[in-house]
C-alpha positions in Angstrom: 19.7 -14.7 -9.0 16.5 -12.9 -9.9 15.7 -9.4 -8.7 14.3 -9.4 -5.2 10.6 -9.5 -4.7 9.5 -6.8 -2.2 7.1 -7.4 0.7 5.2 -4.4 2.2 3.4 -4.9 5.5 0.7 -2.5 6.8 0.8 -1.8 10.5 -0.7 0.6 13.0 1.6 0.2 16.0 5.4 0.4 16.6 5.3 -3.2 18.0 3.8 -4.5 14.7 6.3 -2.5 12.7 9.2 -4.0 14.6 7.8 -7.5 14.3 7.4 -7.0 10.5 11.0 -5.7 10.2 12.3 -8.7 12.2 10.2 -11.0 10.0 11.9 -9.8 6.9 9.5 -7.2 5.5 11.0 -4.8 3.0 8.7 -1.8 3.7 6.1 -0.7 6.2 2.8 1.1 5.4 2.0 3.0 8.5 -1.6 3.7 9.3 -4.1 3.9 12.1 -7.5 2.2 12.1 -6.6 -0.6 9.7 -10.1 -2.1 10.5 -11.5 0.6 8.2 -8.8 0.3 5.6 -6.2 2.6 7.2 -6.2 6.3 8.0 -3.4 8.8 8.5 -1.3 7.9 11.6 -0.8 10.4 14.3 2.5 12.3 14.5 3.7 10.6 17.7 3.2 7.2 16.1 5.1 8.2 13.0 8.0 9.6 14.9 8.2 6.6 17.2 8.3 4.2 14.2 10.8 6.3 12.3 13.1 6.4 15.3 13.2 2.6 15.7 12.5 1.1 12.2 15.3 1.0 9.6 13.3 -0.2 6.6 11.3 2.3 4.4 8.1 3.7 5.8 5.2 4.7 3.5 2.6 6.8 5.3 -1.1 6.5 4.7 -2.7 9.9 3.8 -6.4 9.4 4.3 -8.4 11.6 6.7 -11.5 9.5 7.2 -13.2 6.2 6.4 -15.7 5.9 3.6 -15.4 7.0 0.0 -12.5 8.7 -1.7 -14.2 11.8 -2.9 -12.8 14.6 -0.7 -14.1 18.1 0.1 -11.8 21.1 -0.3 -11.0 21.2 3.5 -10.2 17.5 3.4 -7.9 18.0 0.5 -6.1 20.8 2.3 -5.6 18.5 5.3 -4.1 15.8 3.0 -1.5 18.4 1.9 -0.7 19.2 5.5 -0.4 15.6 6.3 2.1 15.0 3.5 4.2 17.9 4.7 4.2 16.5 8.3 5.1 13.0 7.1 8.0 14.4 5.0 9.3 16.3 7.9 9.1 13.2 10.1 11.2 11.0 7.9 8.7 9.2 5.8 10.0 7.4 2.7 6.8 7.5 0.6 3.1 8.4 0.7 -0.1 6.2 0.1 -3.3 7.9 -1.0 -6.1 7.9 -3.5 -8.6 10.6 -4.7 -11.6 10.0 -6.9 -14.2 12.2 -8.5 -17.9 11.7 -7.8 -18.2 9.4 -10.9 -15.5 7.2 -9.4 -12.8 8.1 -11.9 -9.3 9.2 -10.8 -9.1 12.8 -9.8 -6.1 13.5 -12.0 -5.6 17.2 -11.1 -5.6 16.8 -7.4 -3.7 13.6 -7.3 -1.0 15.1 -9.5 -0.8 18.1 -7.1 -0.2 15.7 -4.2 2.4 13.7 -6.2 4.3 16.9 -6.9 4.0 18.0 -3.3 5.4 14.6 -2.1 8.4 14.7 -4.4 11.1 13.4 -4.3 9.2 10.8 -2.3 7.3 8.2 -4.3 3.5 8.0 -4.0 1.3 4.9 -4.1 -2.3 5.2 -5.4 -4.1 2.9 -3.0 -7.2 0.7 -3.3 -9.4 3.6 -4.2 -8.3 2.3 -7.6 -10.5 -0.8 -7.2 -13.6 1.5 -7.0 -13.0 2.8 -10.6 -15.3 1.4 -13.2 -12.7 1.2 -16.0 -9.3 -0.2 -14.9 -7.6 0.5 -18.2 -8.6 4.2 -18.0 -7.8 4.4 -14.3 -4.4 2.9 -14.9 -3.6 5.5 -17.6 -4.9 8.3 -15.3 -2.7 7.2 -12.4 0.3 7.1 -14.7 -0.5 10.6 -15.9 -0.5 11.7 -12.3 3.0 10.5 -11.8 2.4 8.0 -9.1 4.9 5.2 -8.7 2.7 2.4 -7.6 -0.9 1.2 -7.6 -2.1 -1.0 -4.7 -5.0 -3.2 -6.0 -6.9 -6.4 -5.4 -8.0 -6.4 -9.0 -11.4 -5.1 -8.0 -12.2 -8.2 -6.0 -12.6 -8.8 -2.2 -9.1 -10.3 -2.2 -6.0 -10.4 -4.4 -6.5 -14.1 -4.8 -9.9 -13.6 -6.3 -8.6 -10.8 -8.5 -5.5 -12.4 -9.9 -6.7 -12.3 -13.5 -7.3 -8.6 -13.4 -4.0 -8.0 -11.5 -2.1 -10.0 -14.1 -3.9 -7.9 -16.8 -3.0 -4.6 -15.1 0.7 -5.7 -14.9 0.8 -6.3 -18.6 -1.0 -3.0 -19.4 1.3 -1.1 -17.0 4.3 -2.2 -19.0 6.7 -0.8 -16.3 5.1 2.6 -16.4 3.9 2.1 -12.8 4.4 -0.8 -10.4 1.3 -2.9 -9.7 1.2 -4.1 -6.1 -1.3 -6.9 -5.2 -2.9 -6.5 -1.8 -5.9 -7.7 0.2 -6.1 -11.1 1.9 -2.5 -12.1 1.1 -0.8 -14.5 3.5 1.8 -17.2 3.6 -0.7 -19.8 2.3 -1.6 -18.0 -0.9 1.3 -15.6 -1.7 3.1 -18.0 -4.0 -0.1 -18.8 -5.9 -0.7 -15.1 -6.4 2.9 -14.5 -7.4 2.7 -17.3 -10.0 -0.6 -16.1 -11.4 0.3 -12.4 -11.7 4.1 -12.1 -12.1 4.0 -9.3 -9.5 7.3 -8.2 -8.0 5.9 -6.4 -5.0 3.2 -7.5 -2.5 1.2 -5.9 0.2 -0.3 -7.6 3.3 -1.7 -6.6 6.6 -2.4 -10.2 7.5 -5.9 -9.4 8.7 -7.1 -12.6 7.0 -5.2 -14.7 9.5 -4.6 -12.2 12.4 -7.6 -9.9 12.7 -7.2 -6.2 13.8 -6.4 -4.8 16.2 -3.1 -6.8 16.1 -1.7 -7.7 19.5 0.0 -11.1 19.0 3.2 -9.7 17.7 5.2 -12.9 17.9 2.6 -14.6 15.6 2.6 -11.5 13.4 6.4 -11.8 13.0 6.1 -15.5 12.3 3.6 -14.9 9.5 5.7 -12.1 7.9 8.8 -14.3 8.0 6.9 -17.2 6.3 5.8 -14.9 3.5 9.3 -13.4 3.1 10.9 -16.8 2.9 8.4 -18.0 0.3 9.1 -14.9 -1.9 12.9 -15.4 -1.4 12.6 -18.9 -3.0 11.3 -17.3 -6.2 14.4 -15.2 -6.4 16.9 -18.1 -6.2 
């Protein structure tokens, strides 16, 4: 049997997290306001999810919508949010910081990676805003992040499969490349075949728009994706 392929599901409510877990998700990315790409969840939400969800929870560390160039006070708040998430039982962090020229802010990202340790850190889709993916990949590796969440610079992972496949080859196991954006049960096998990725990220917004309230349908969609990935491991 091949090594298990992991499925991460982004959610903004306990009910969605529970549905994702029942559906076979391997990990949760907990956020608020997924309609703007996800922001740092409030403490009450994080504690509630941690108390009832057994699978790993990665917490979004993002103070506001918009670009990924943060002022000093915003960076300070990111550090505080990491500490709160660690104290509340998070299993990992998700964030991304760029400079004004849209390159990876290596120094500040590395500082947050060190602050989050021993928990792993995912550099999120701020990566897709970088003008040079090869350089950005090397920069994220230098920061010590464990994963890069990317659509390959396209509106969806399906459109960006060529770039995602290229990034996986360039990463050469130095960092895990996680395809995300627009992934659902109808295209996940196609993206898996085209990229060779071993972890996938989905919020299912392409089939179940936010805010998510139909949790039975959400669970059904997650289960369908998980089953499709399981076939690849047989």
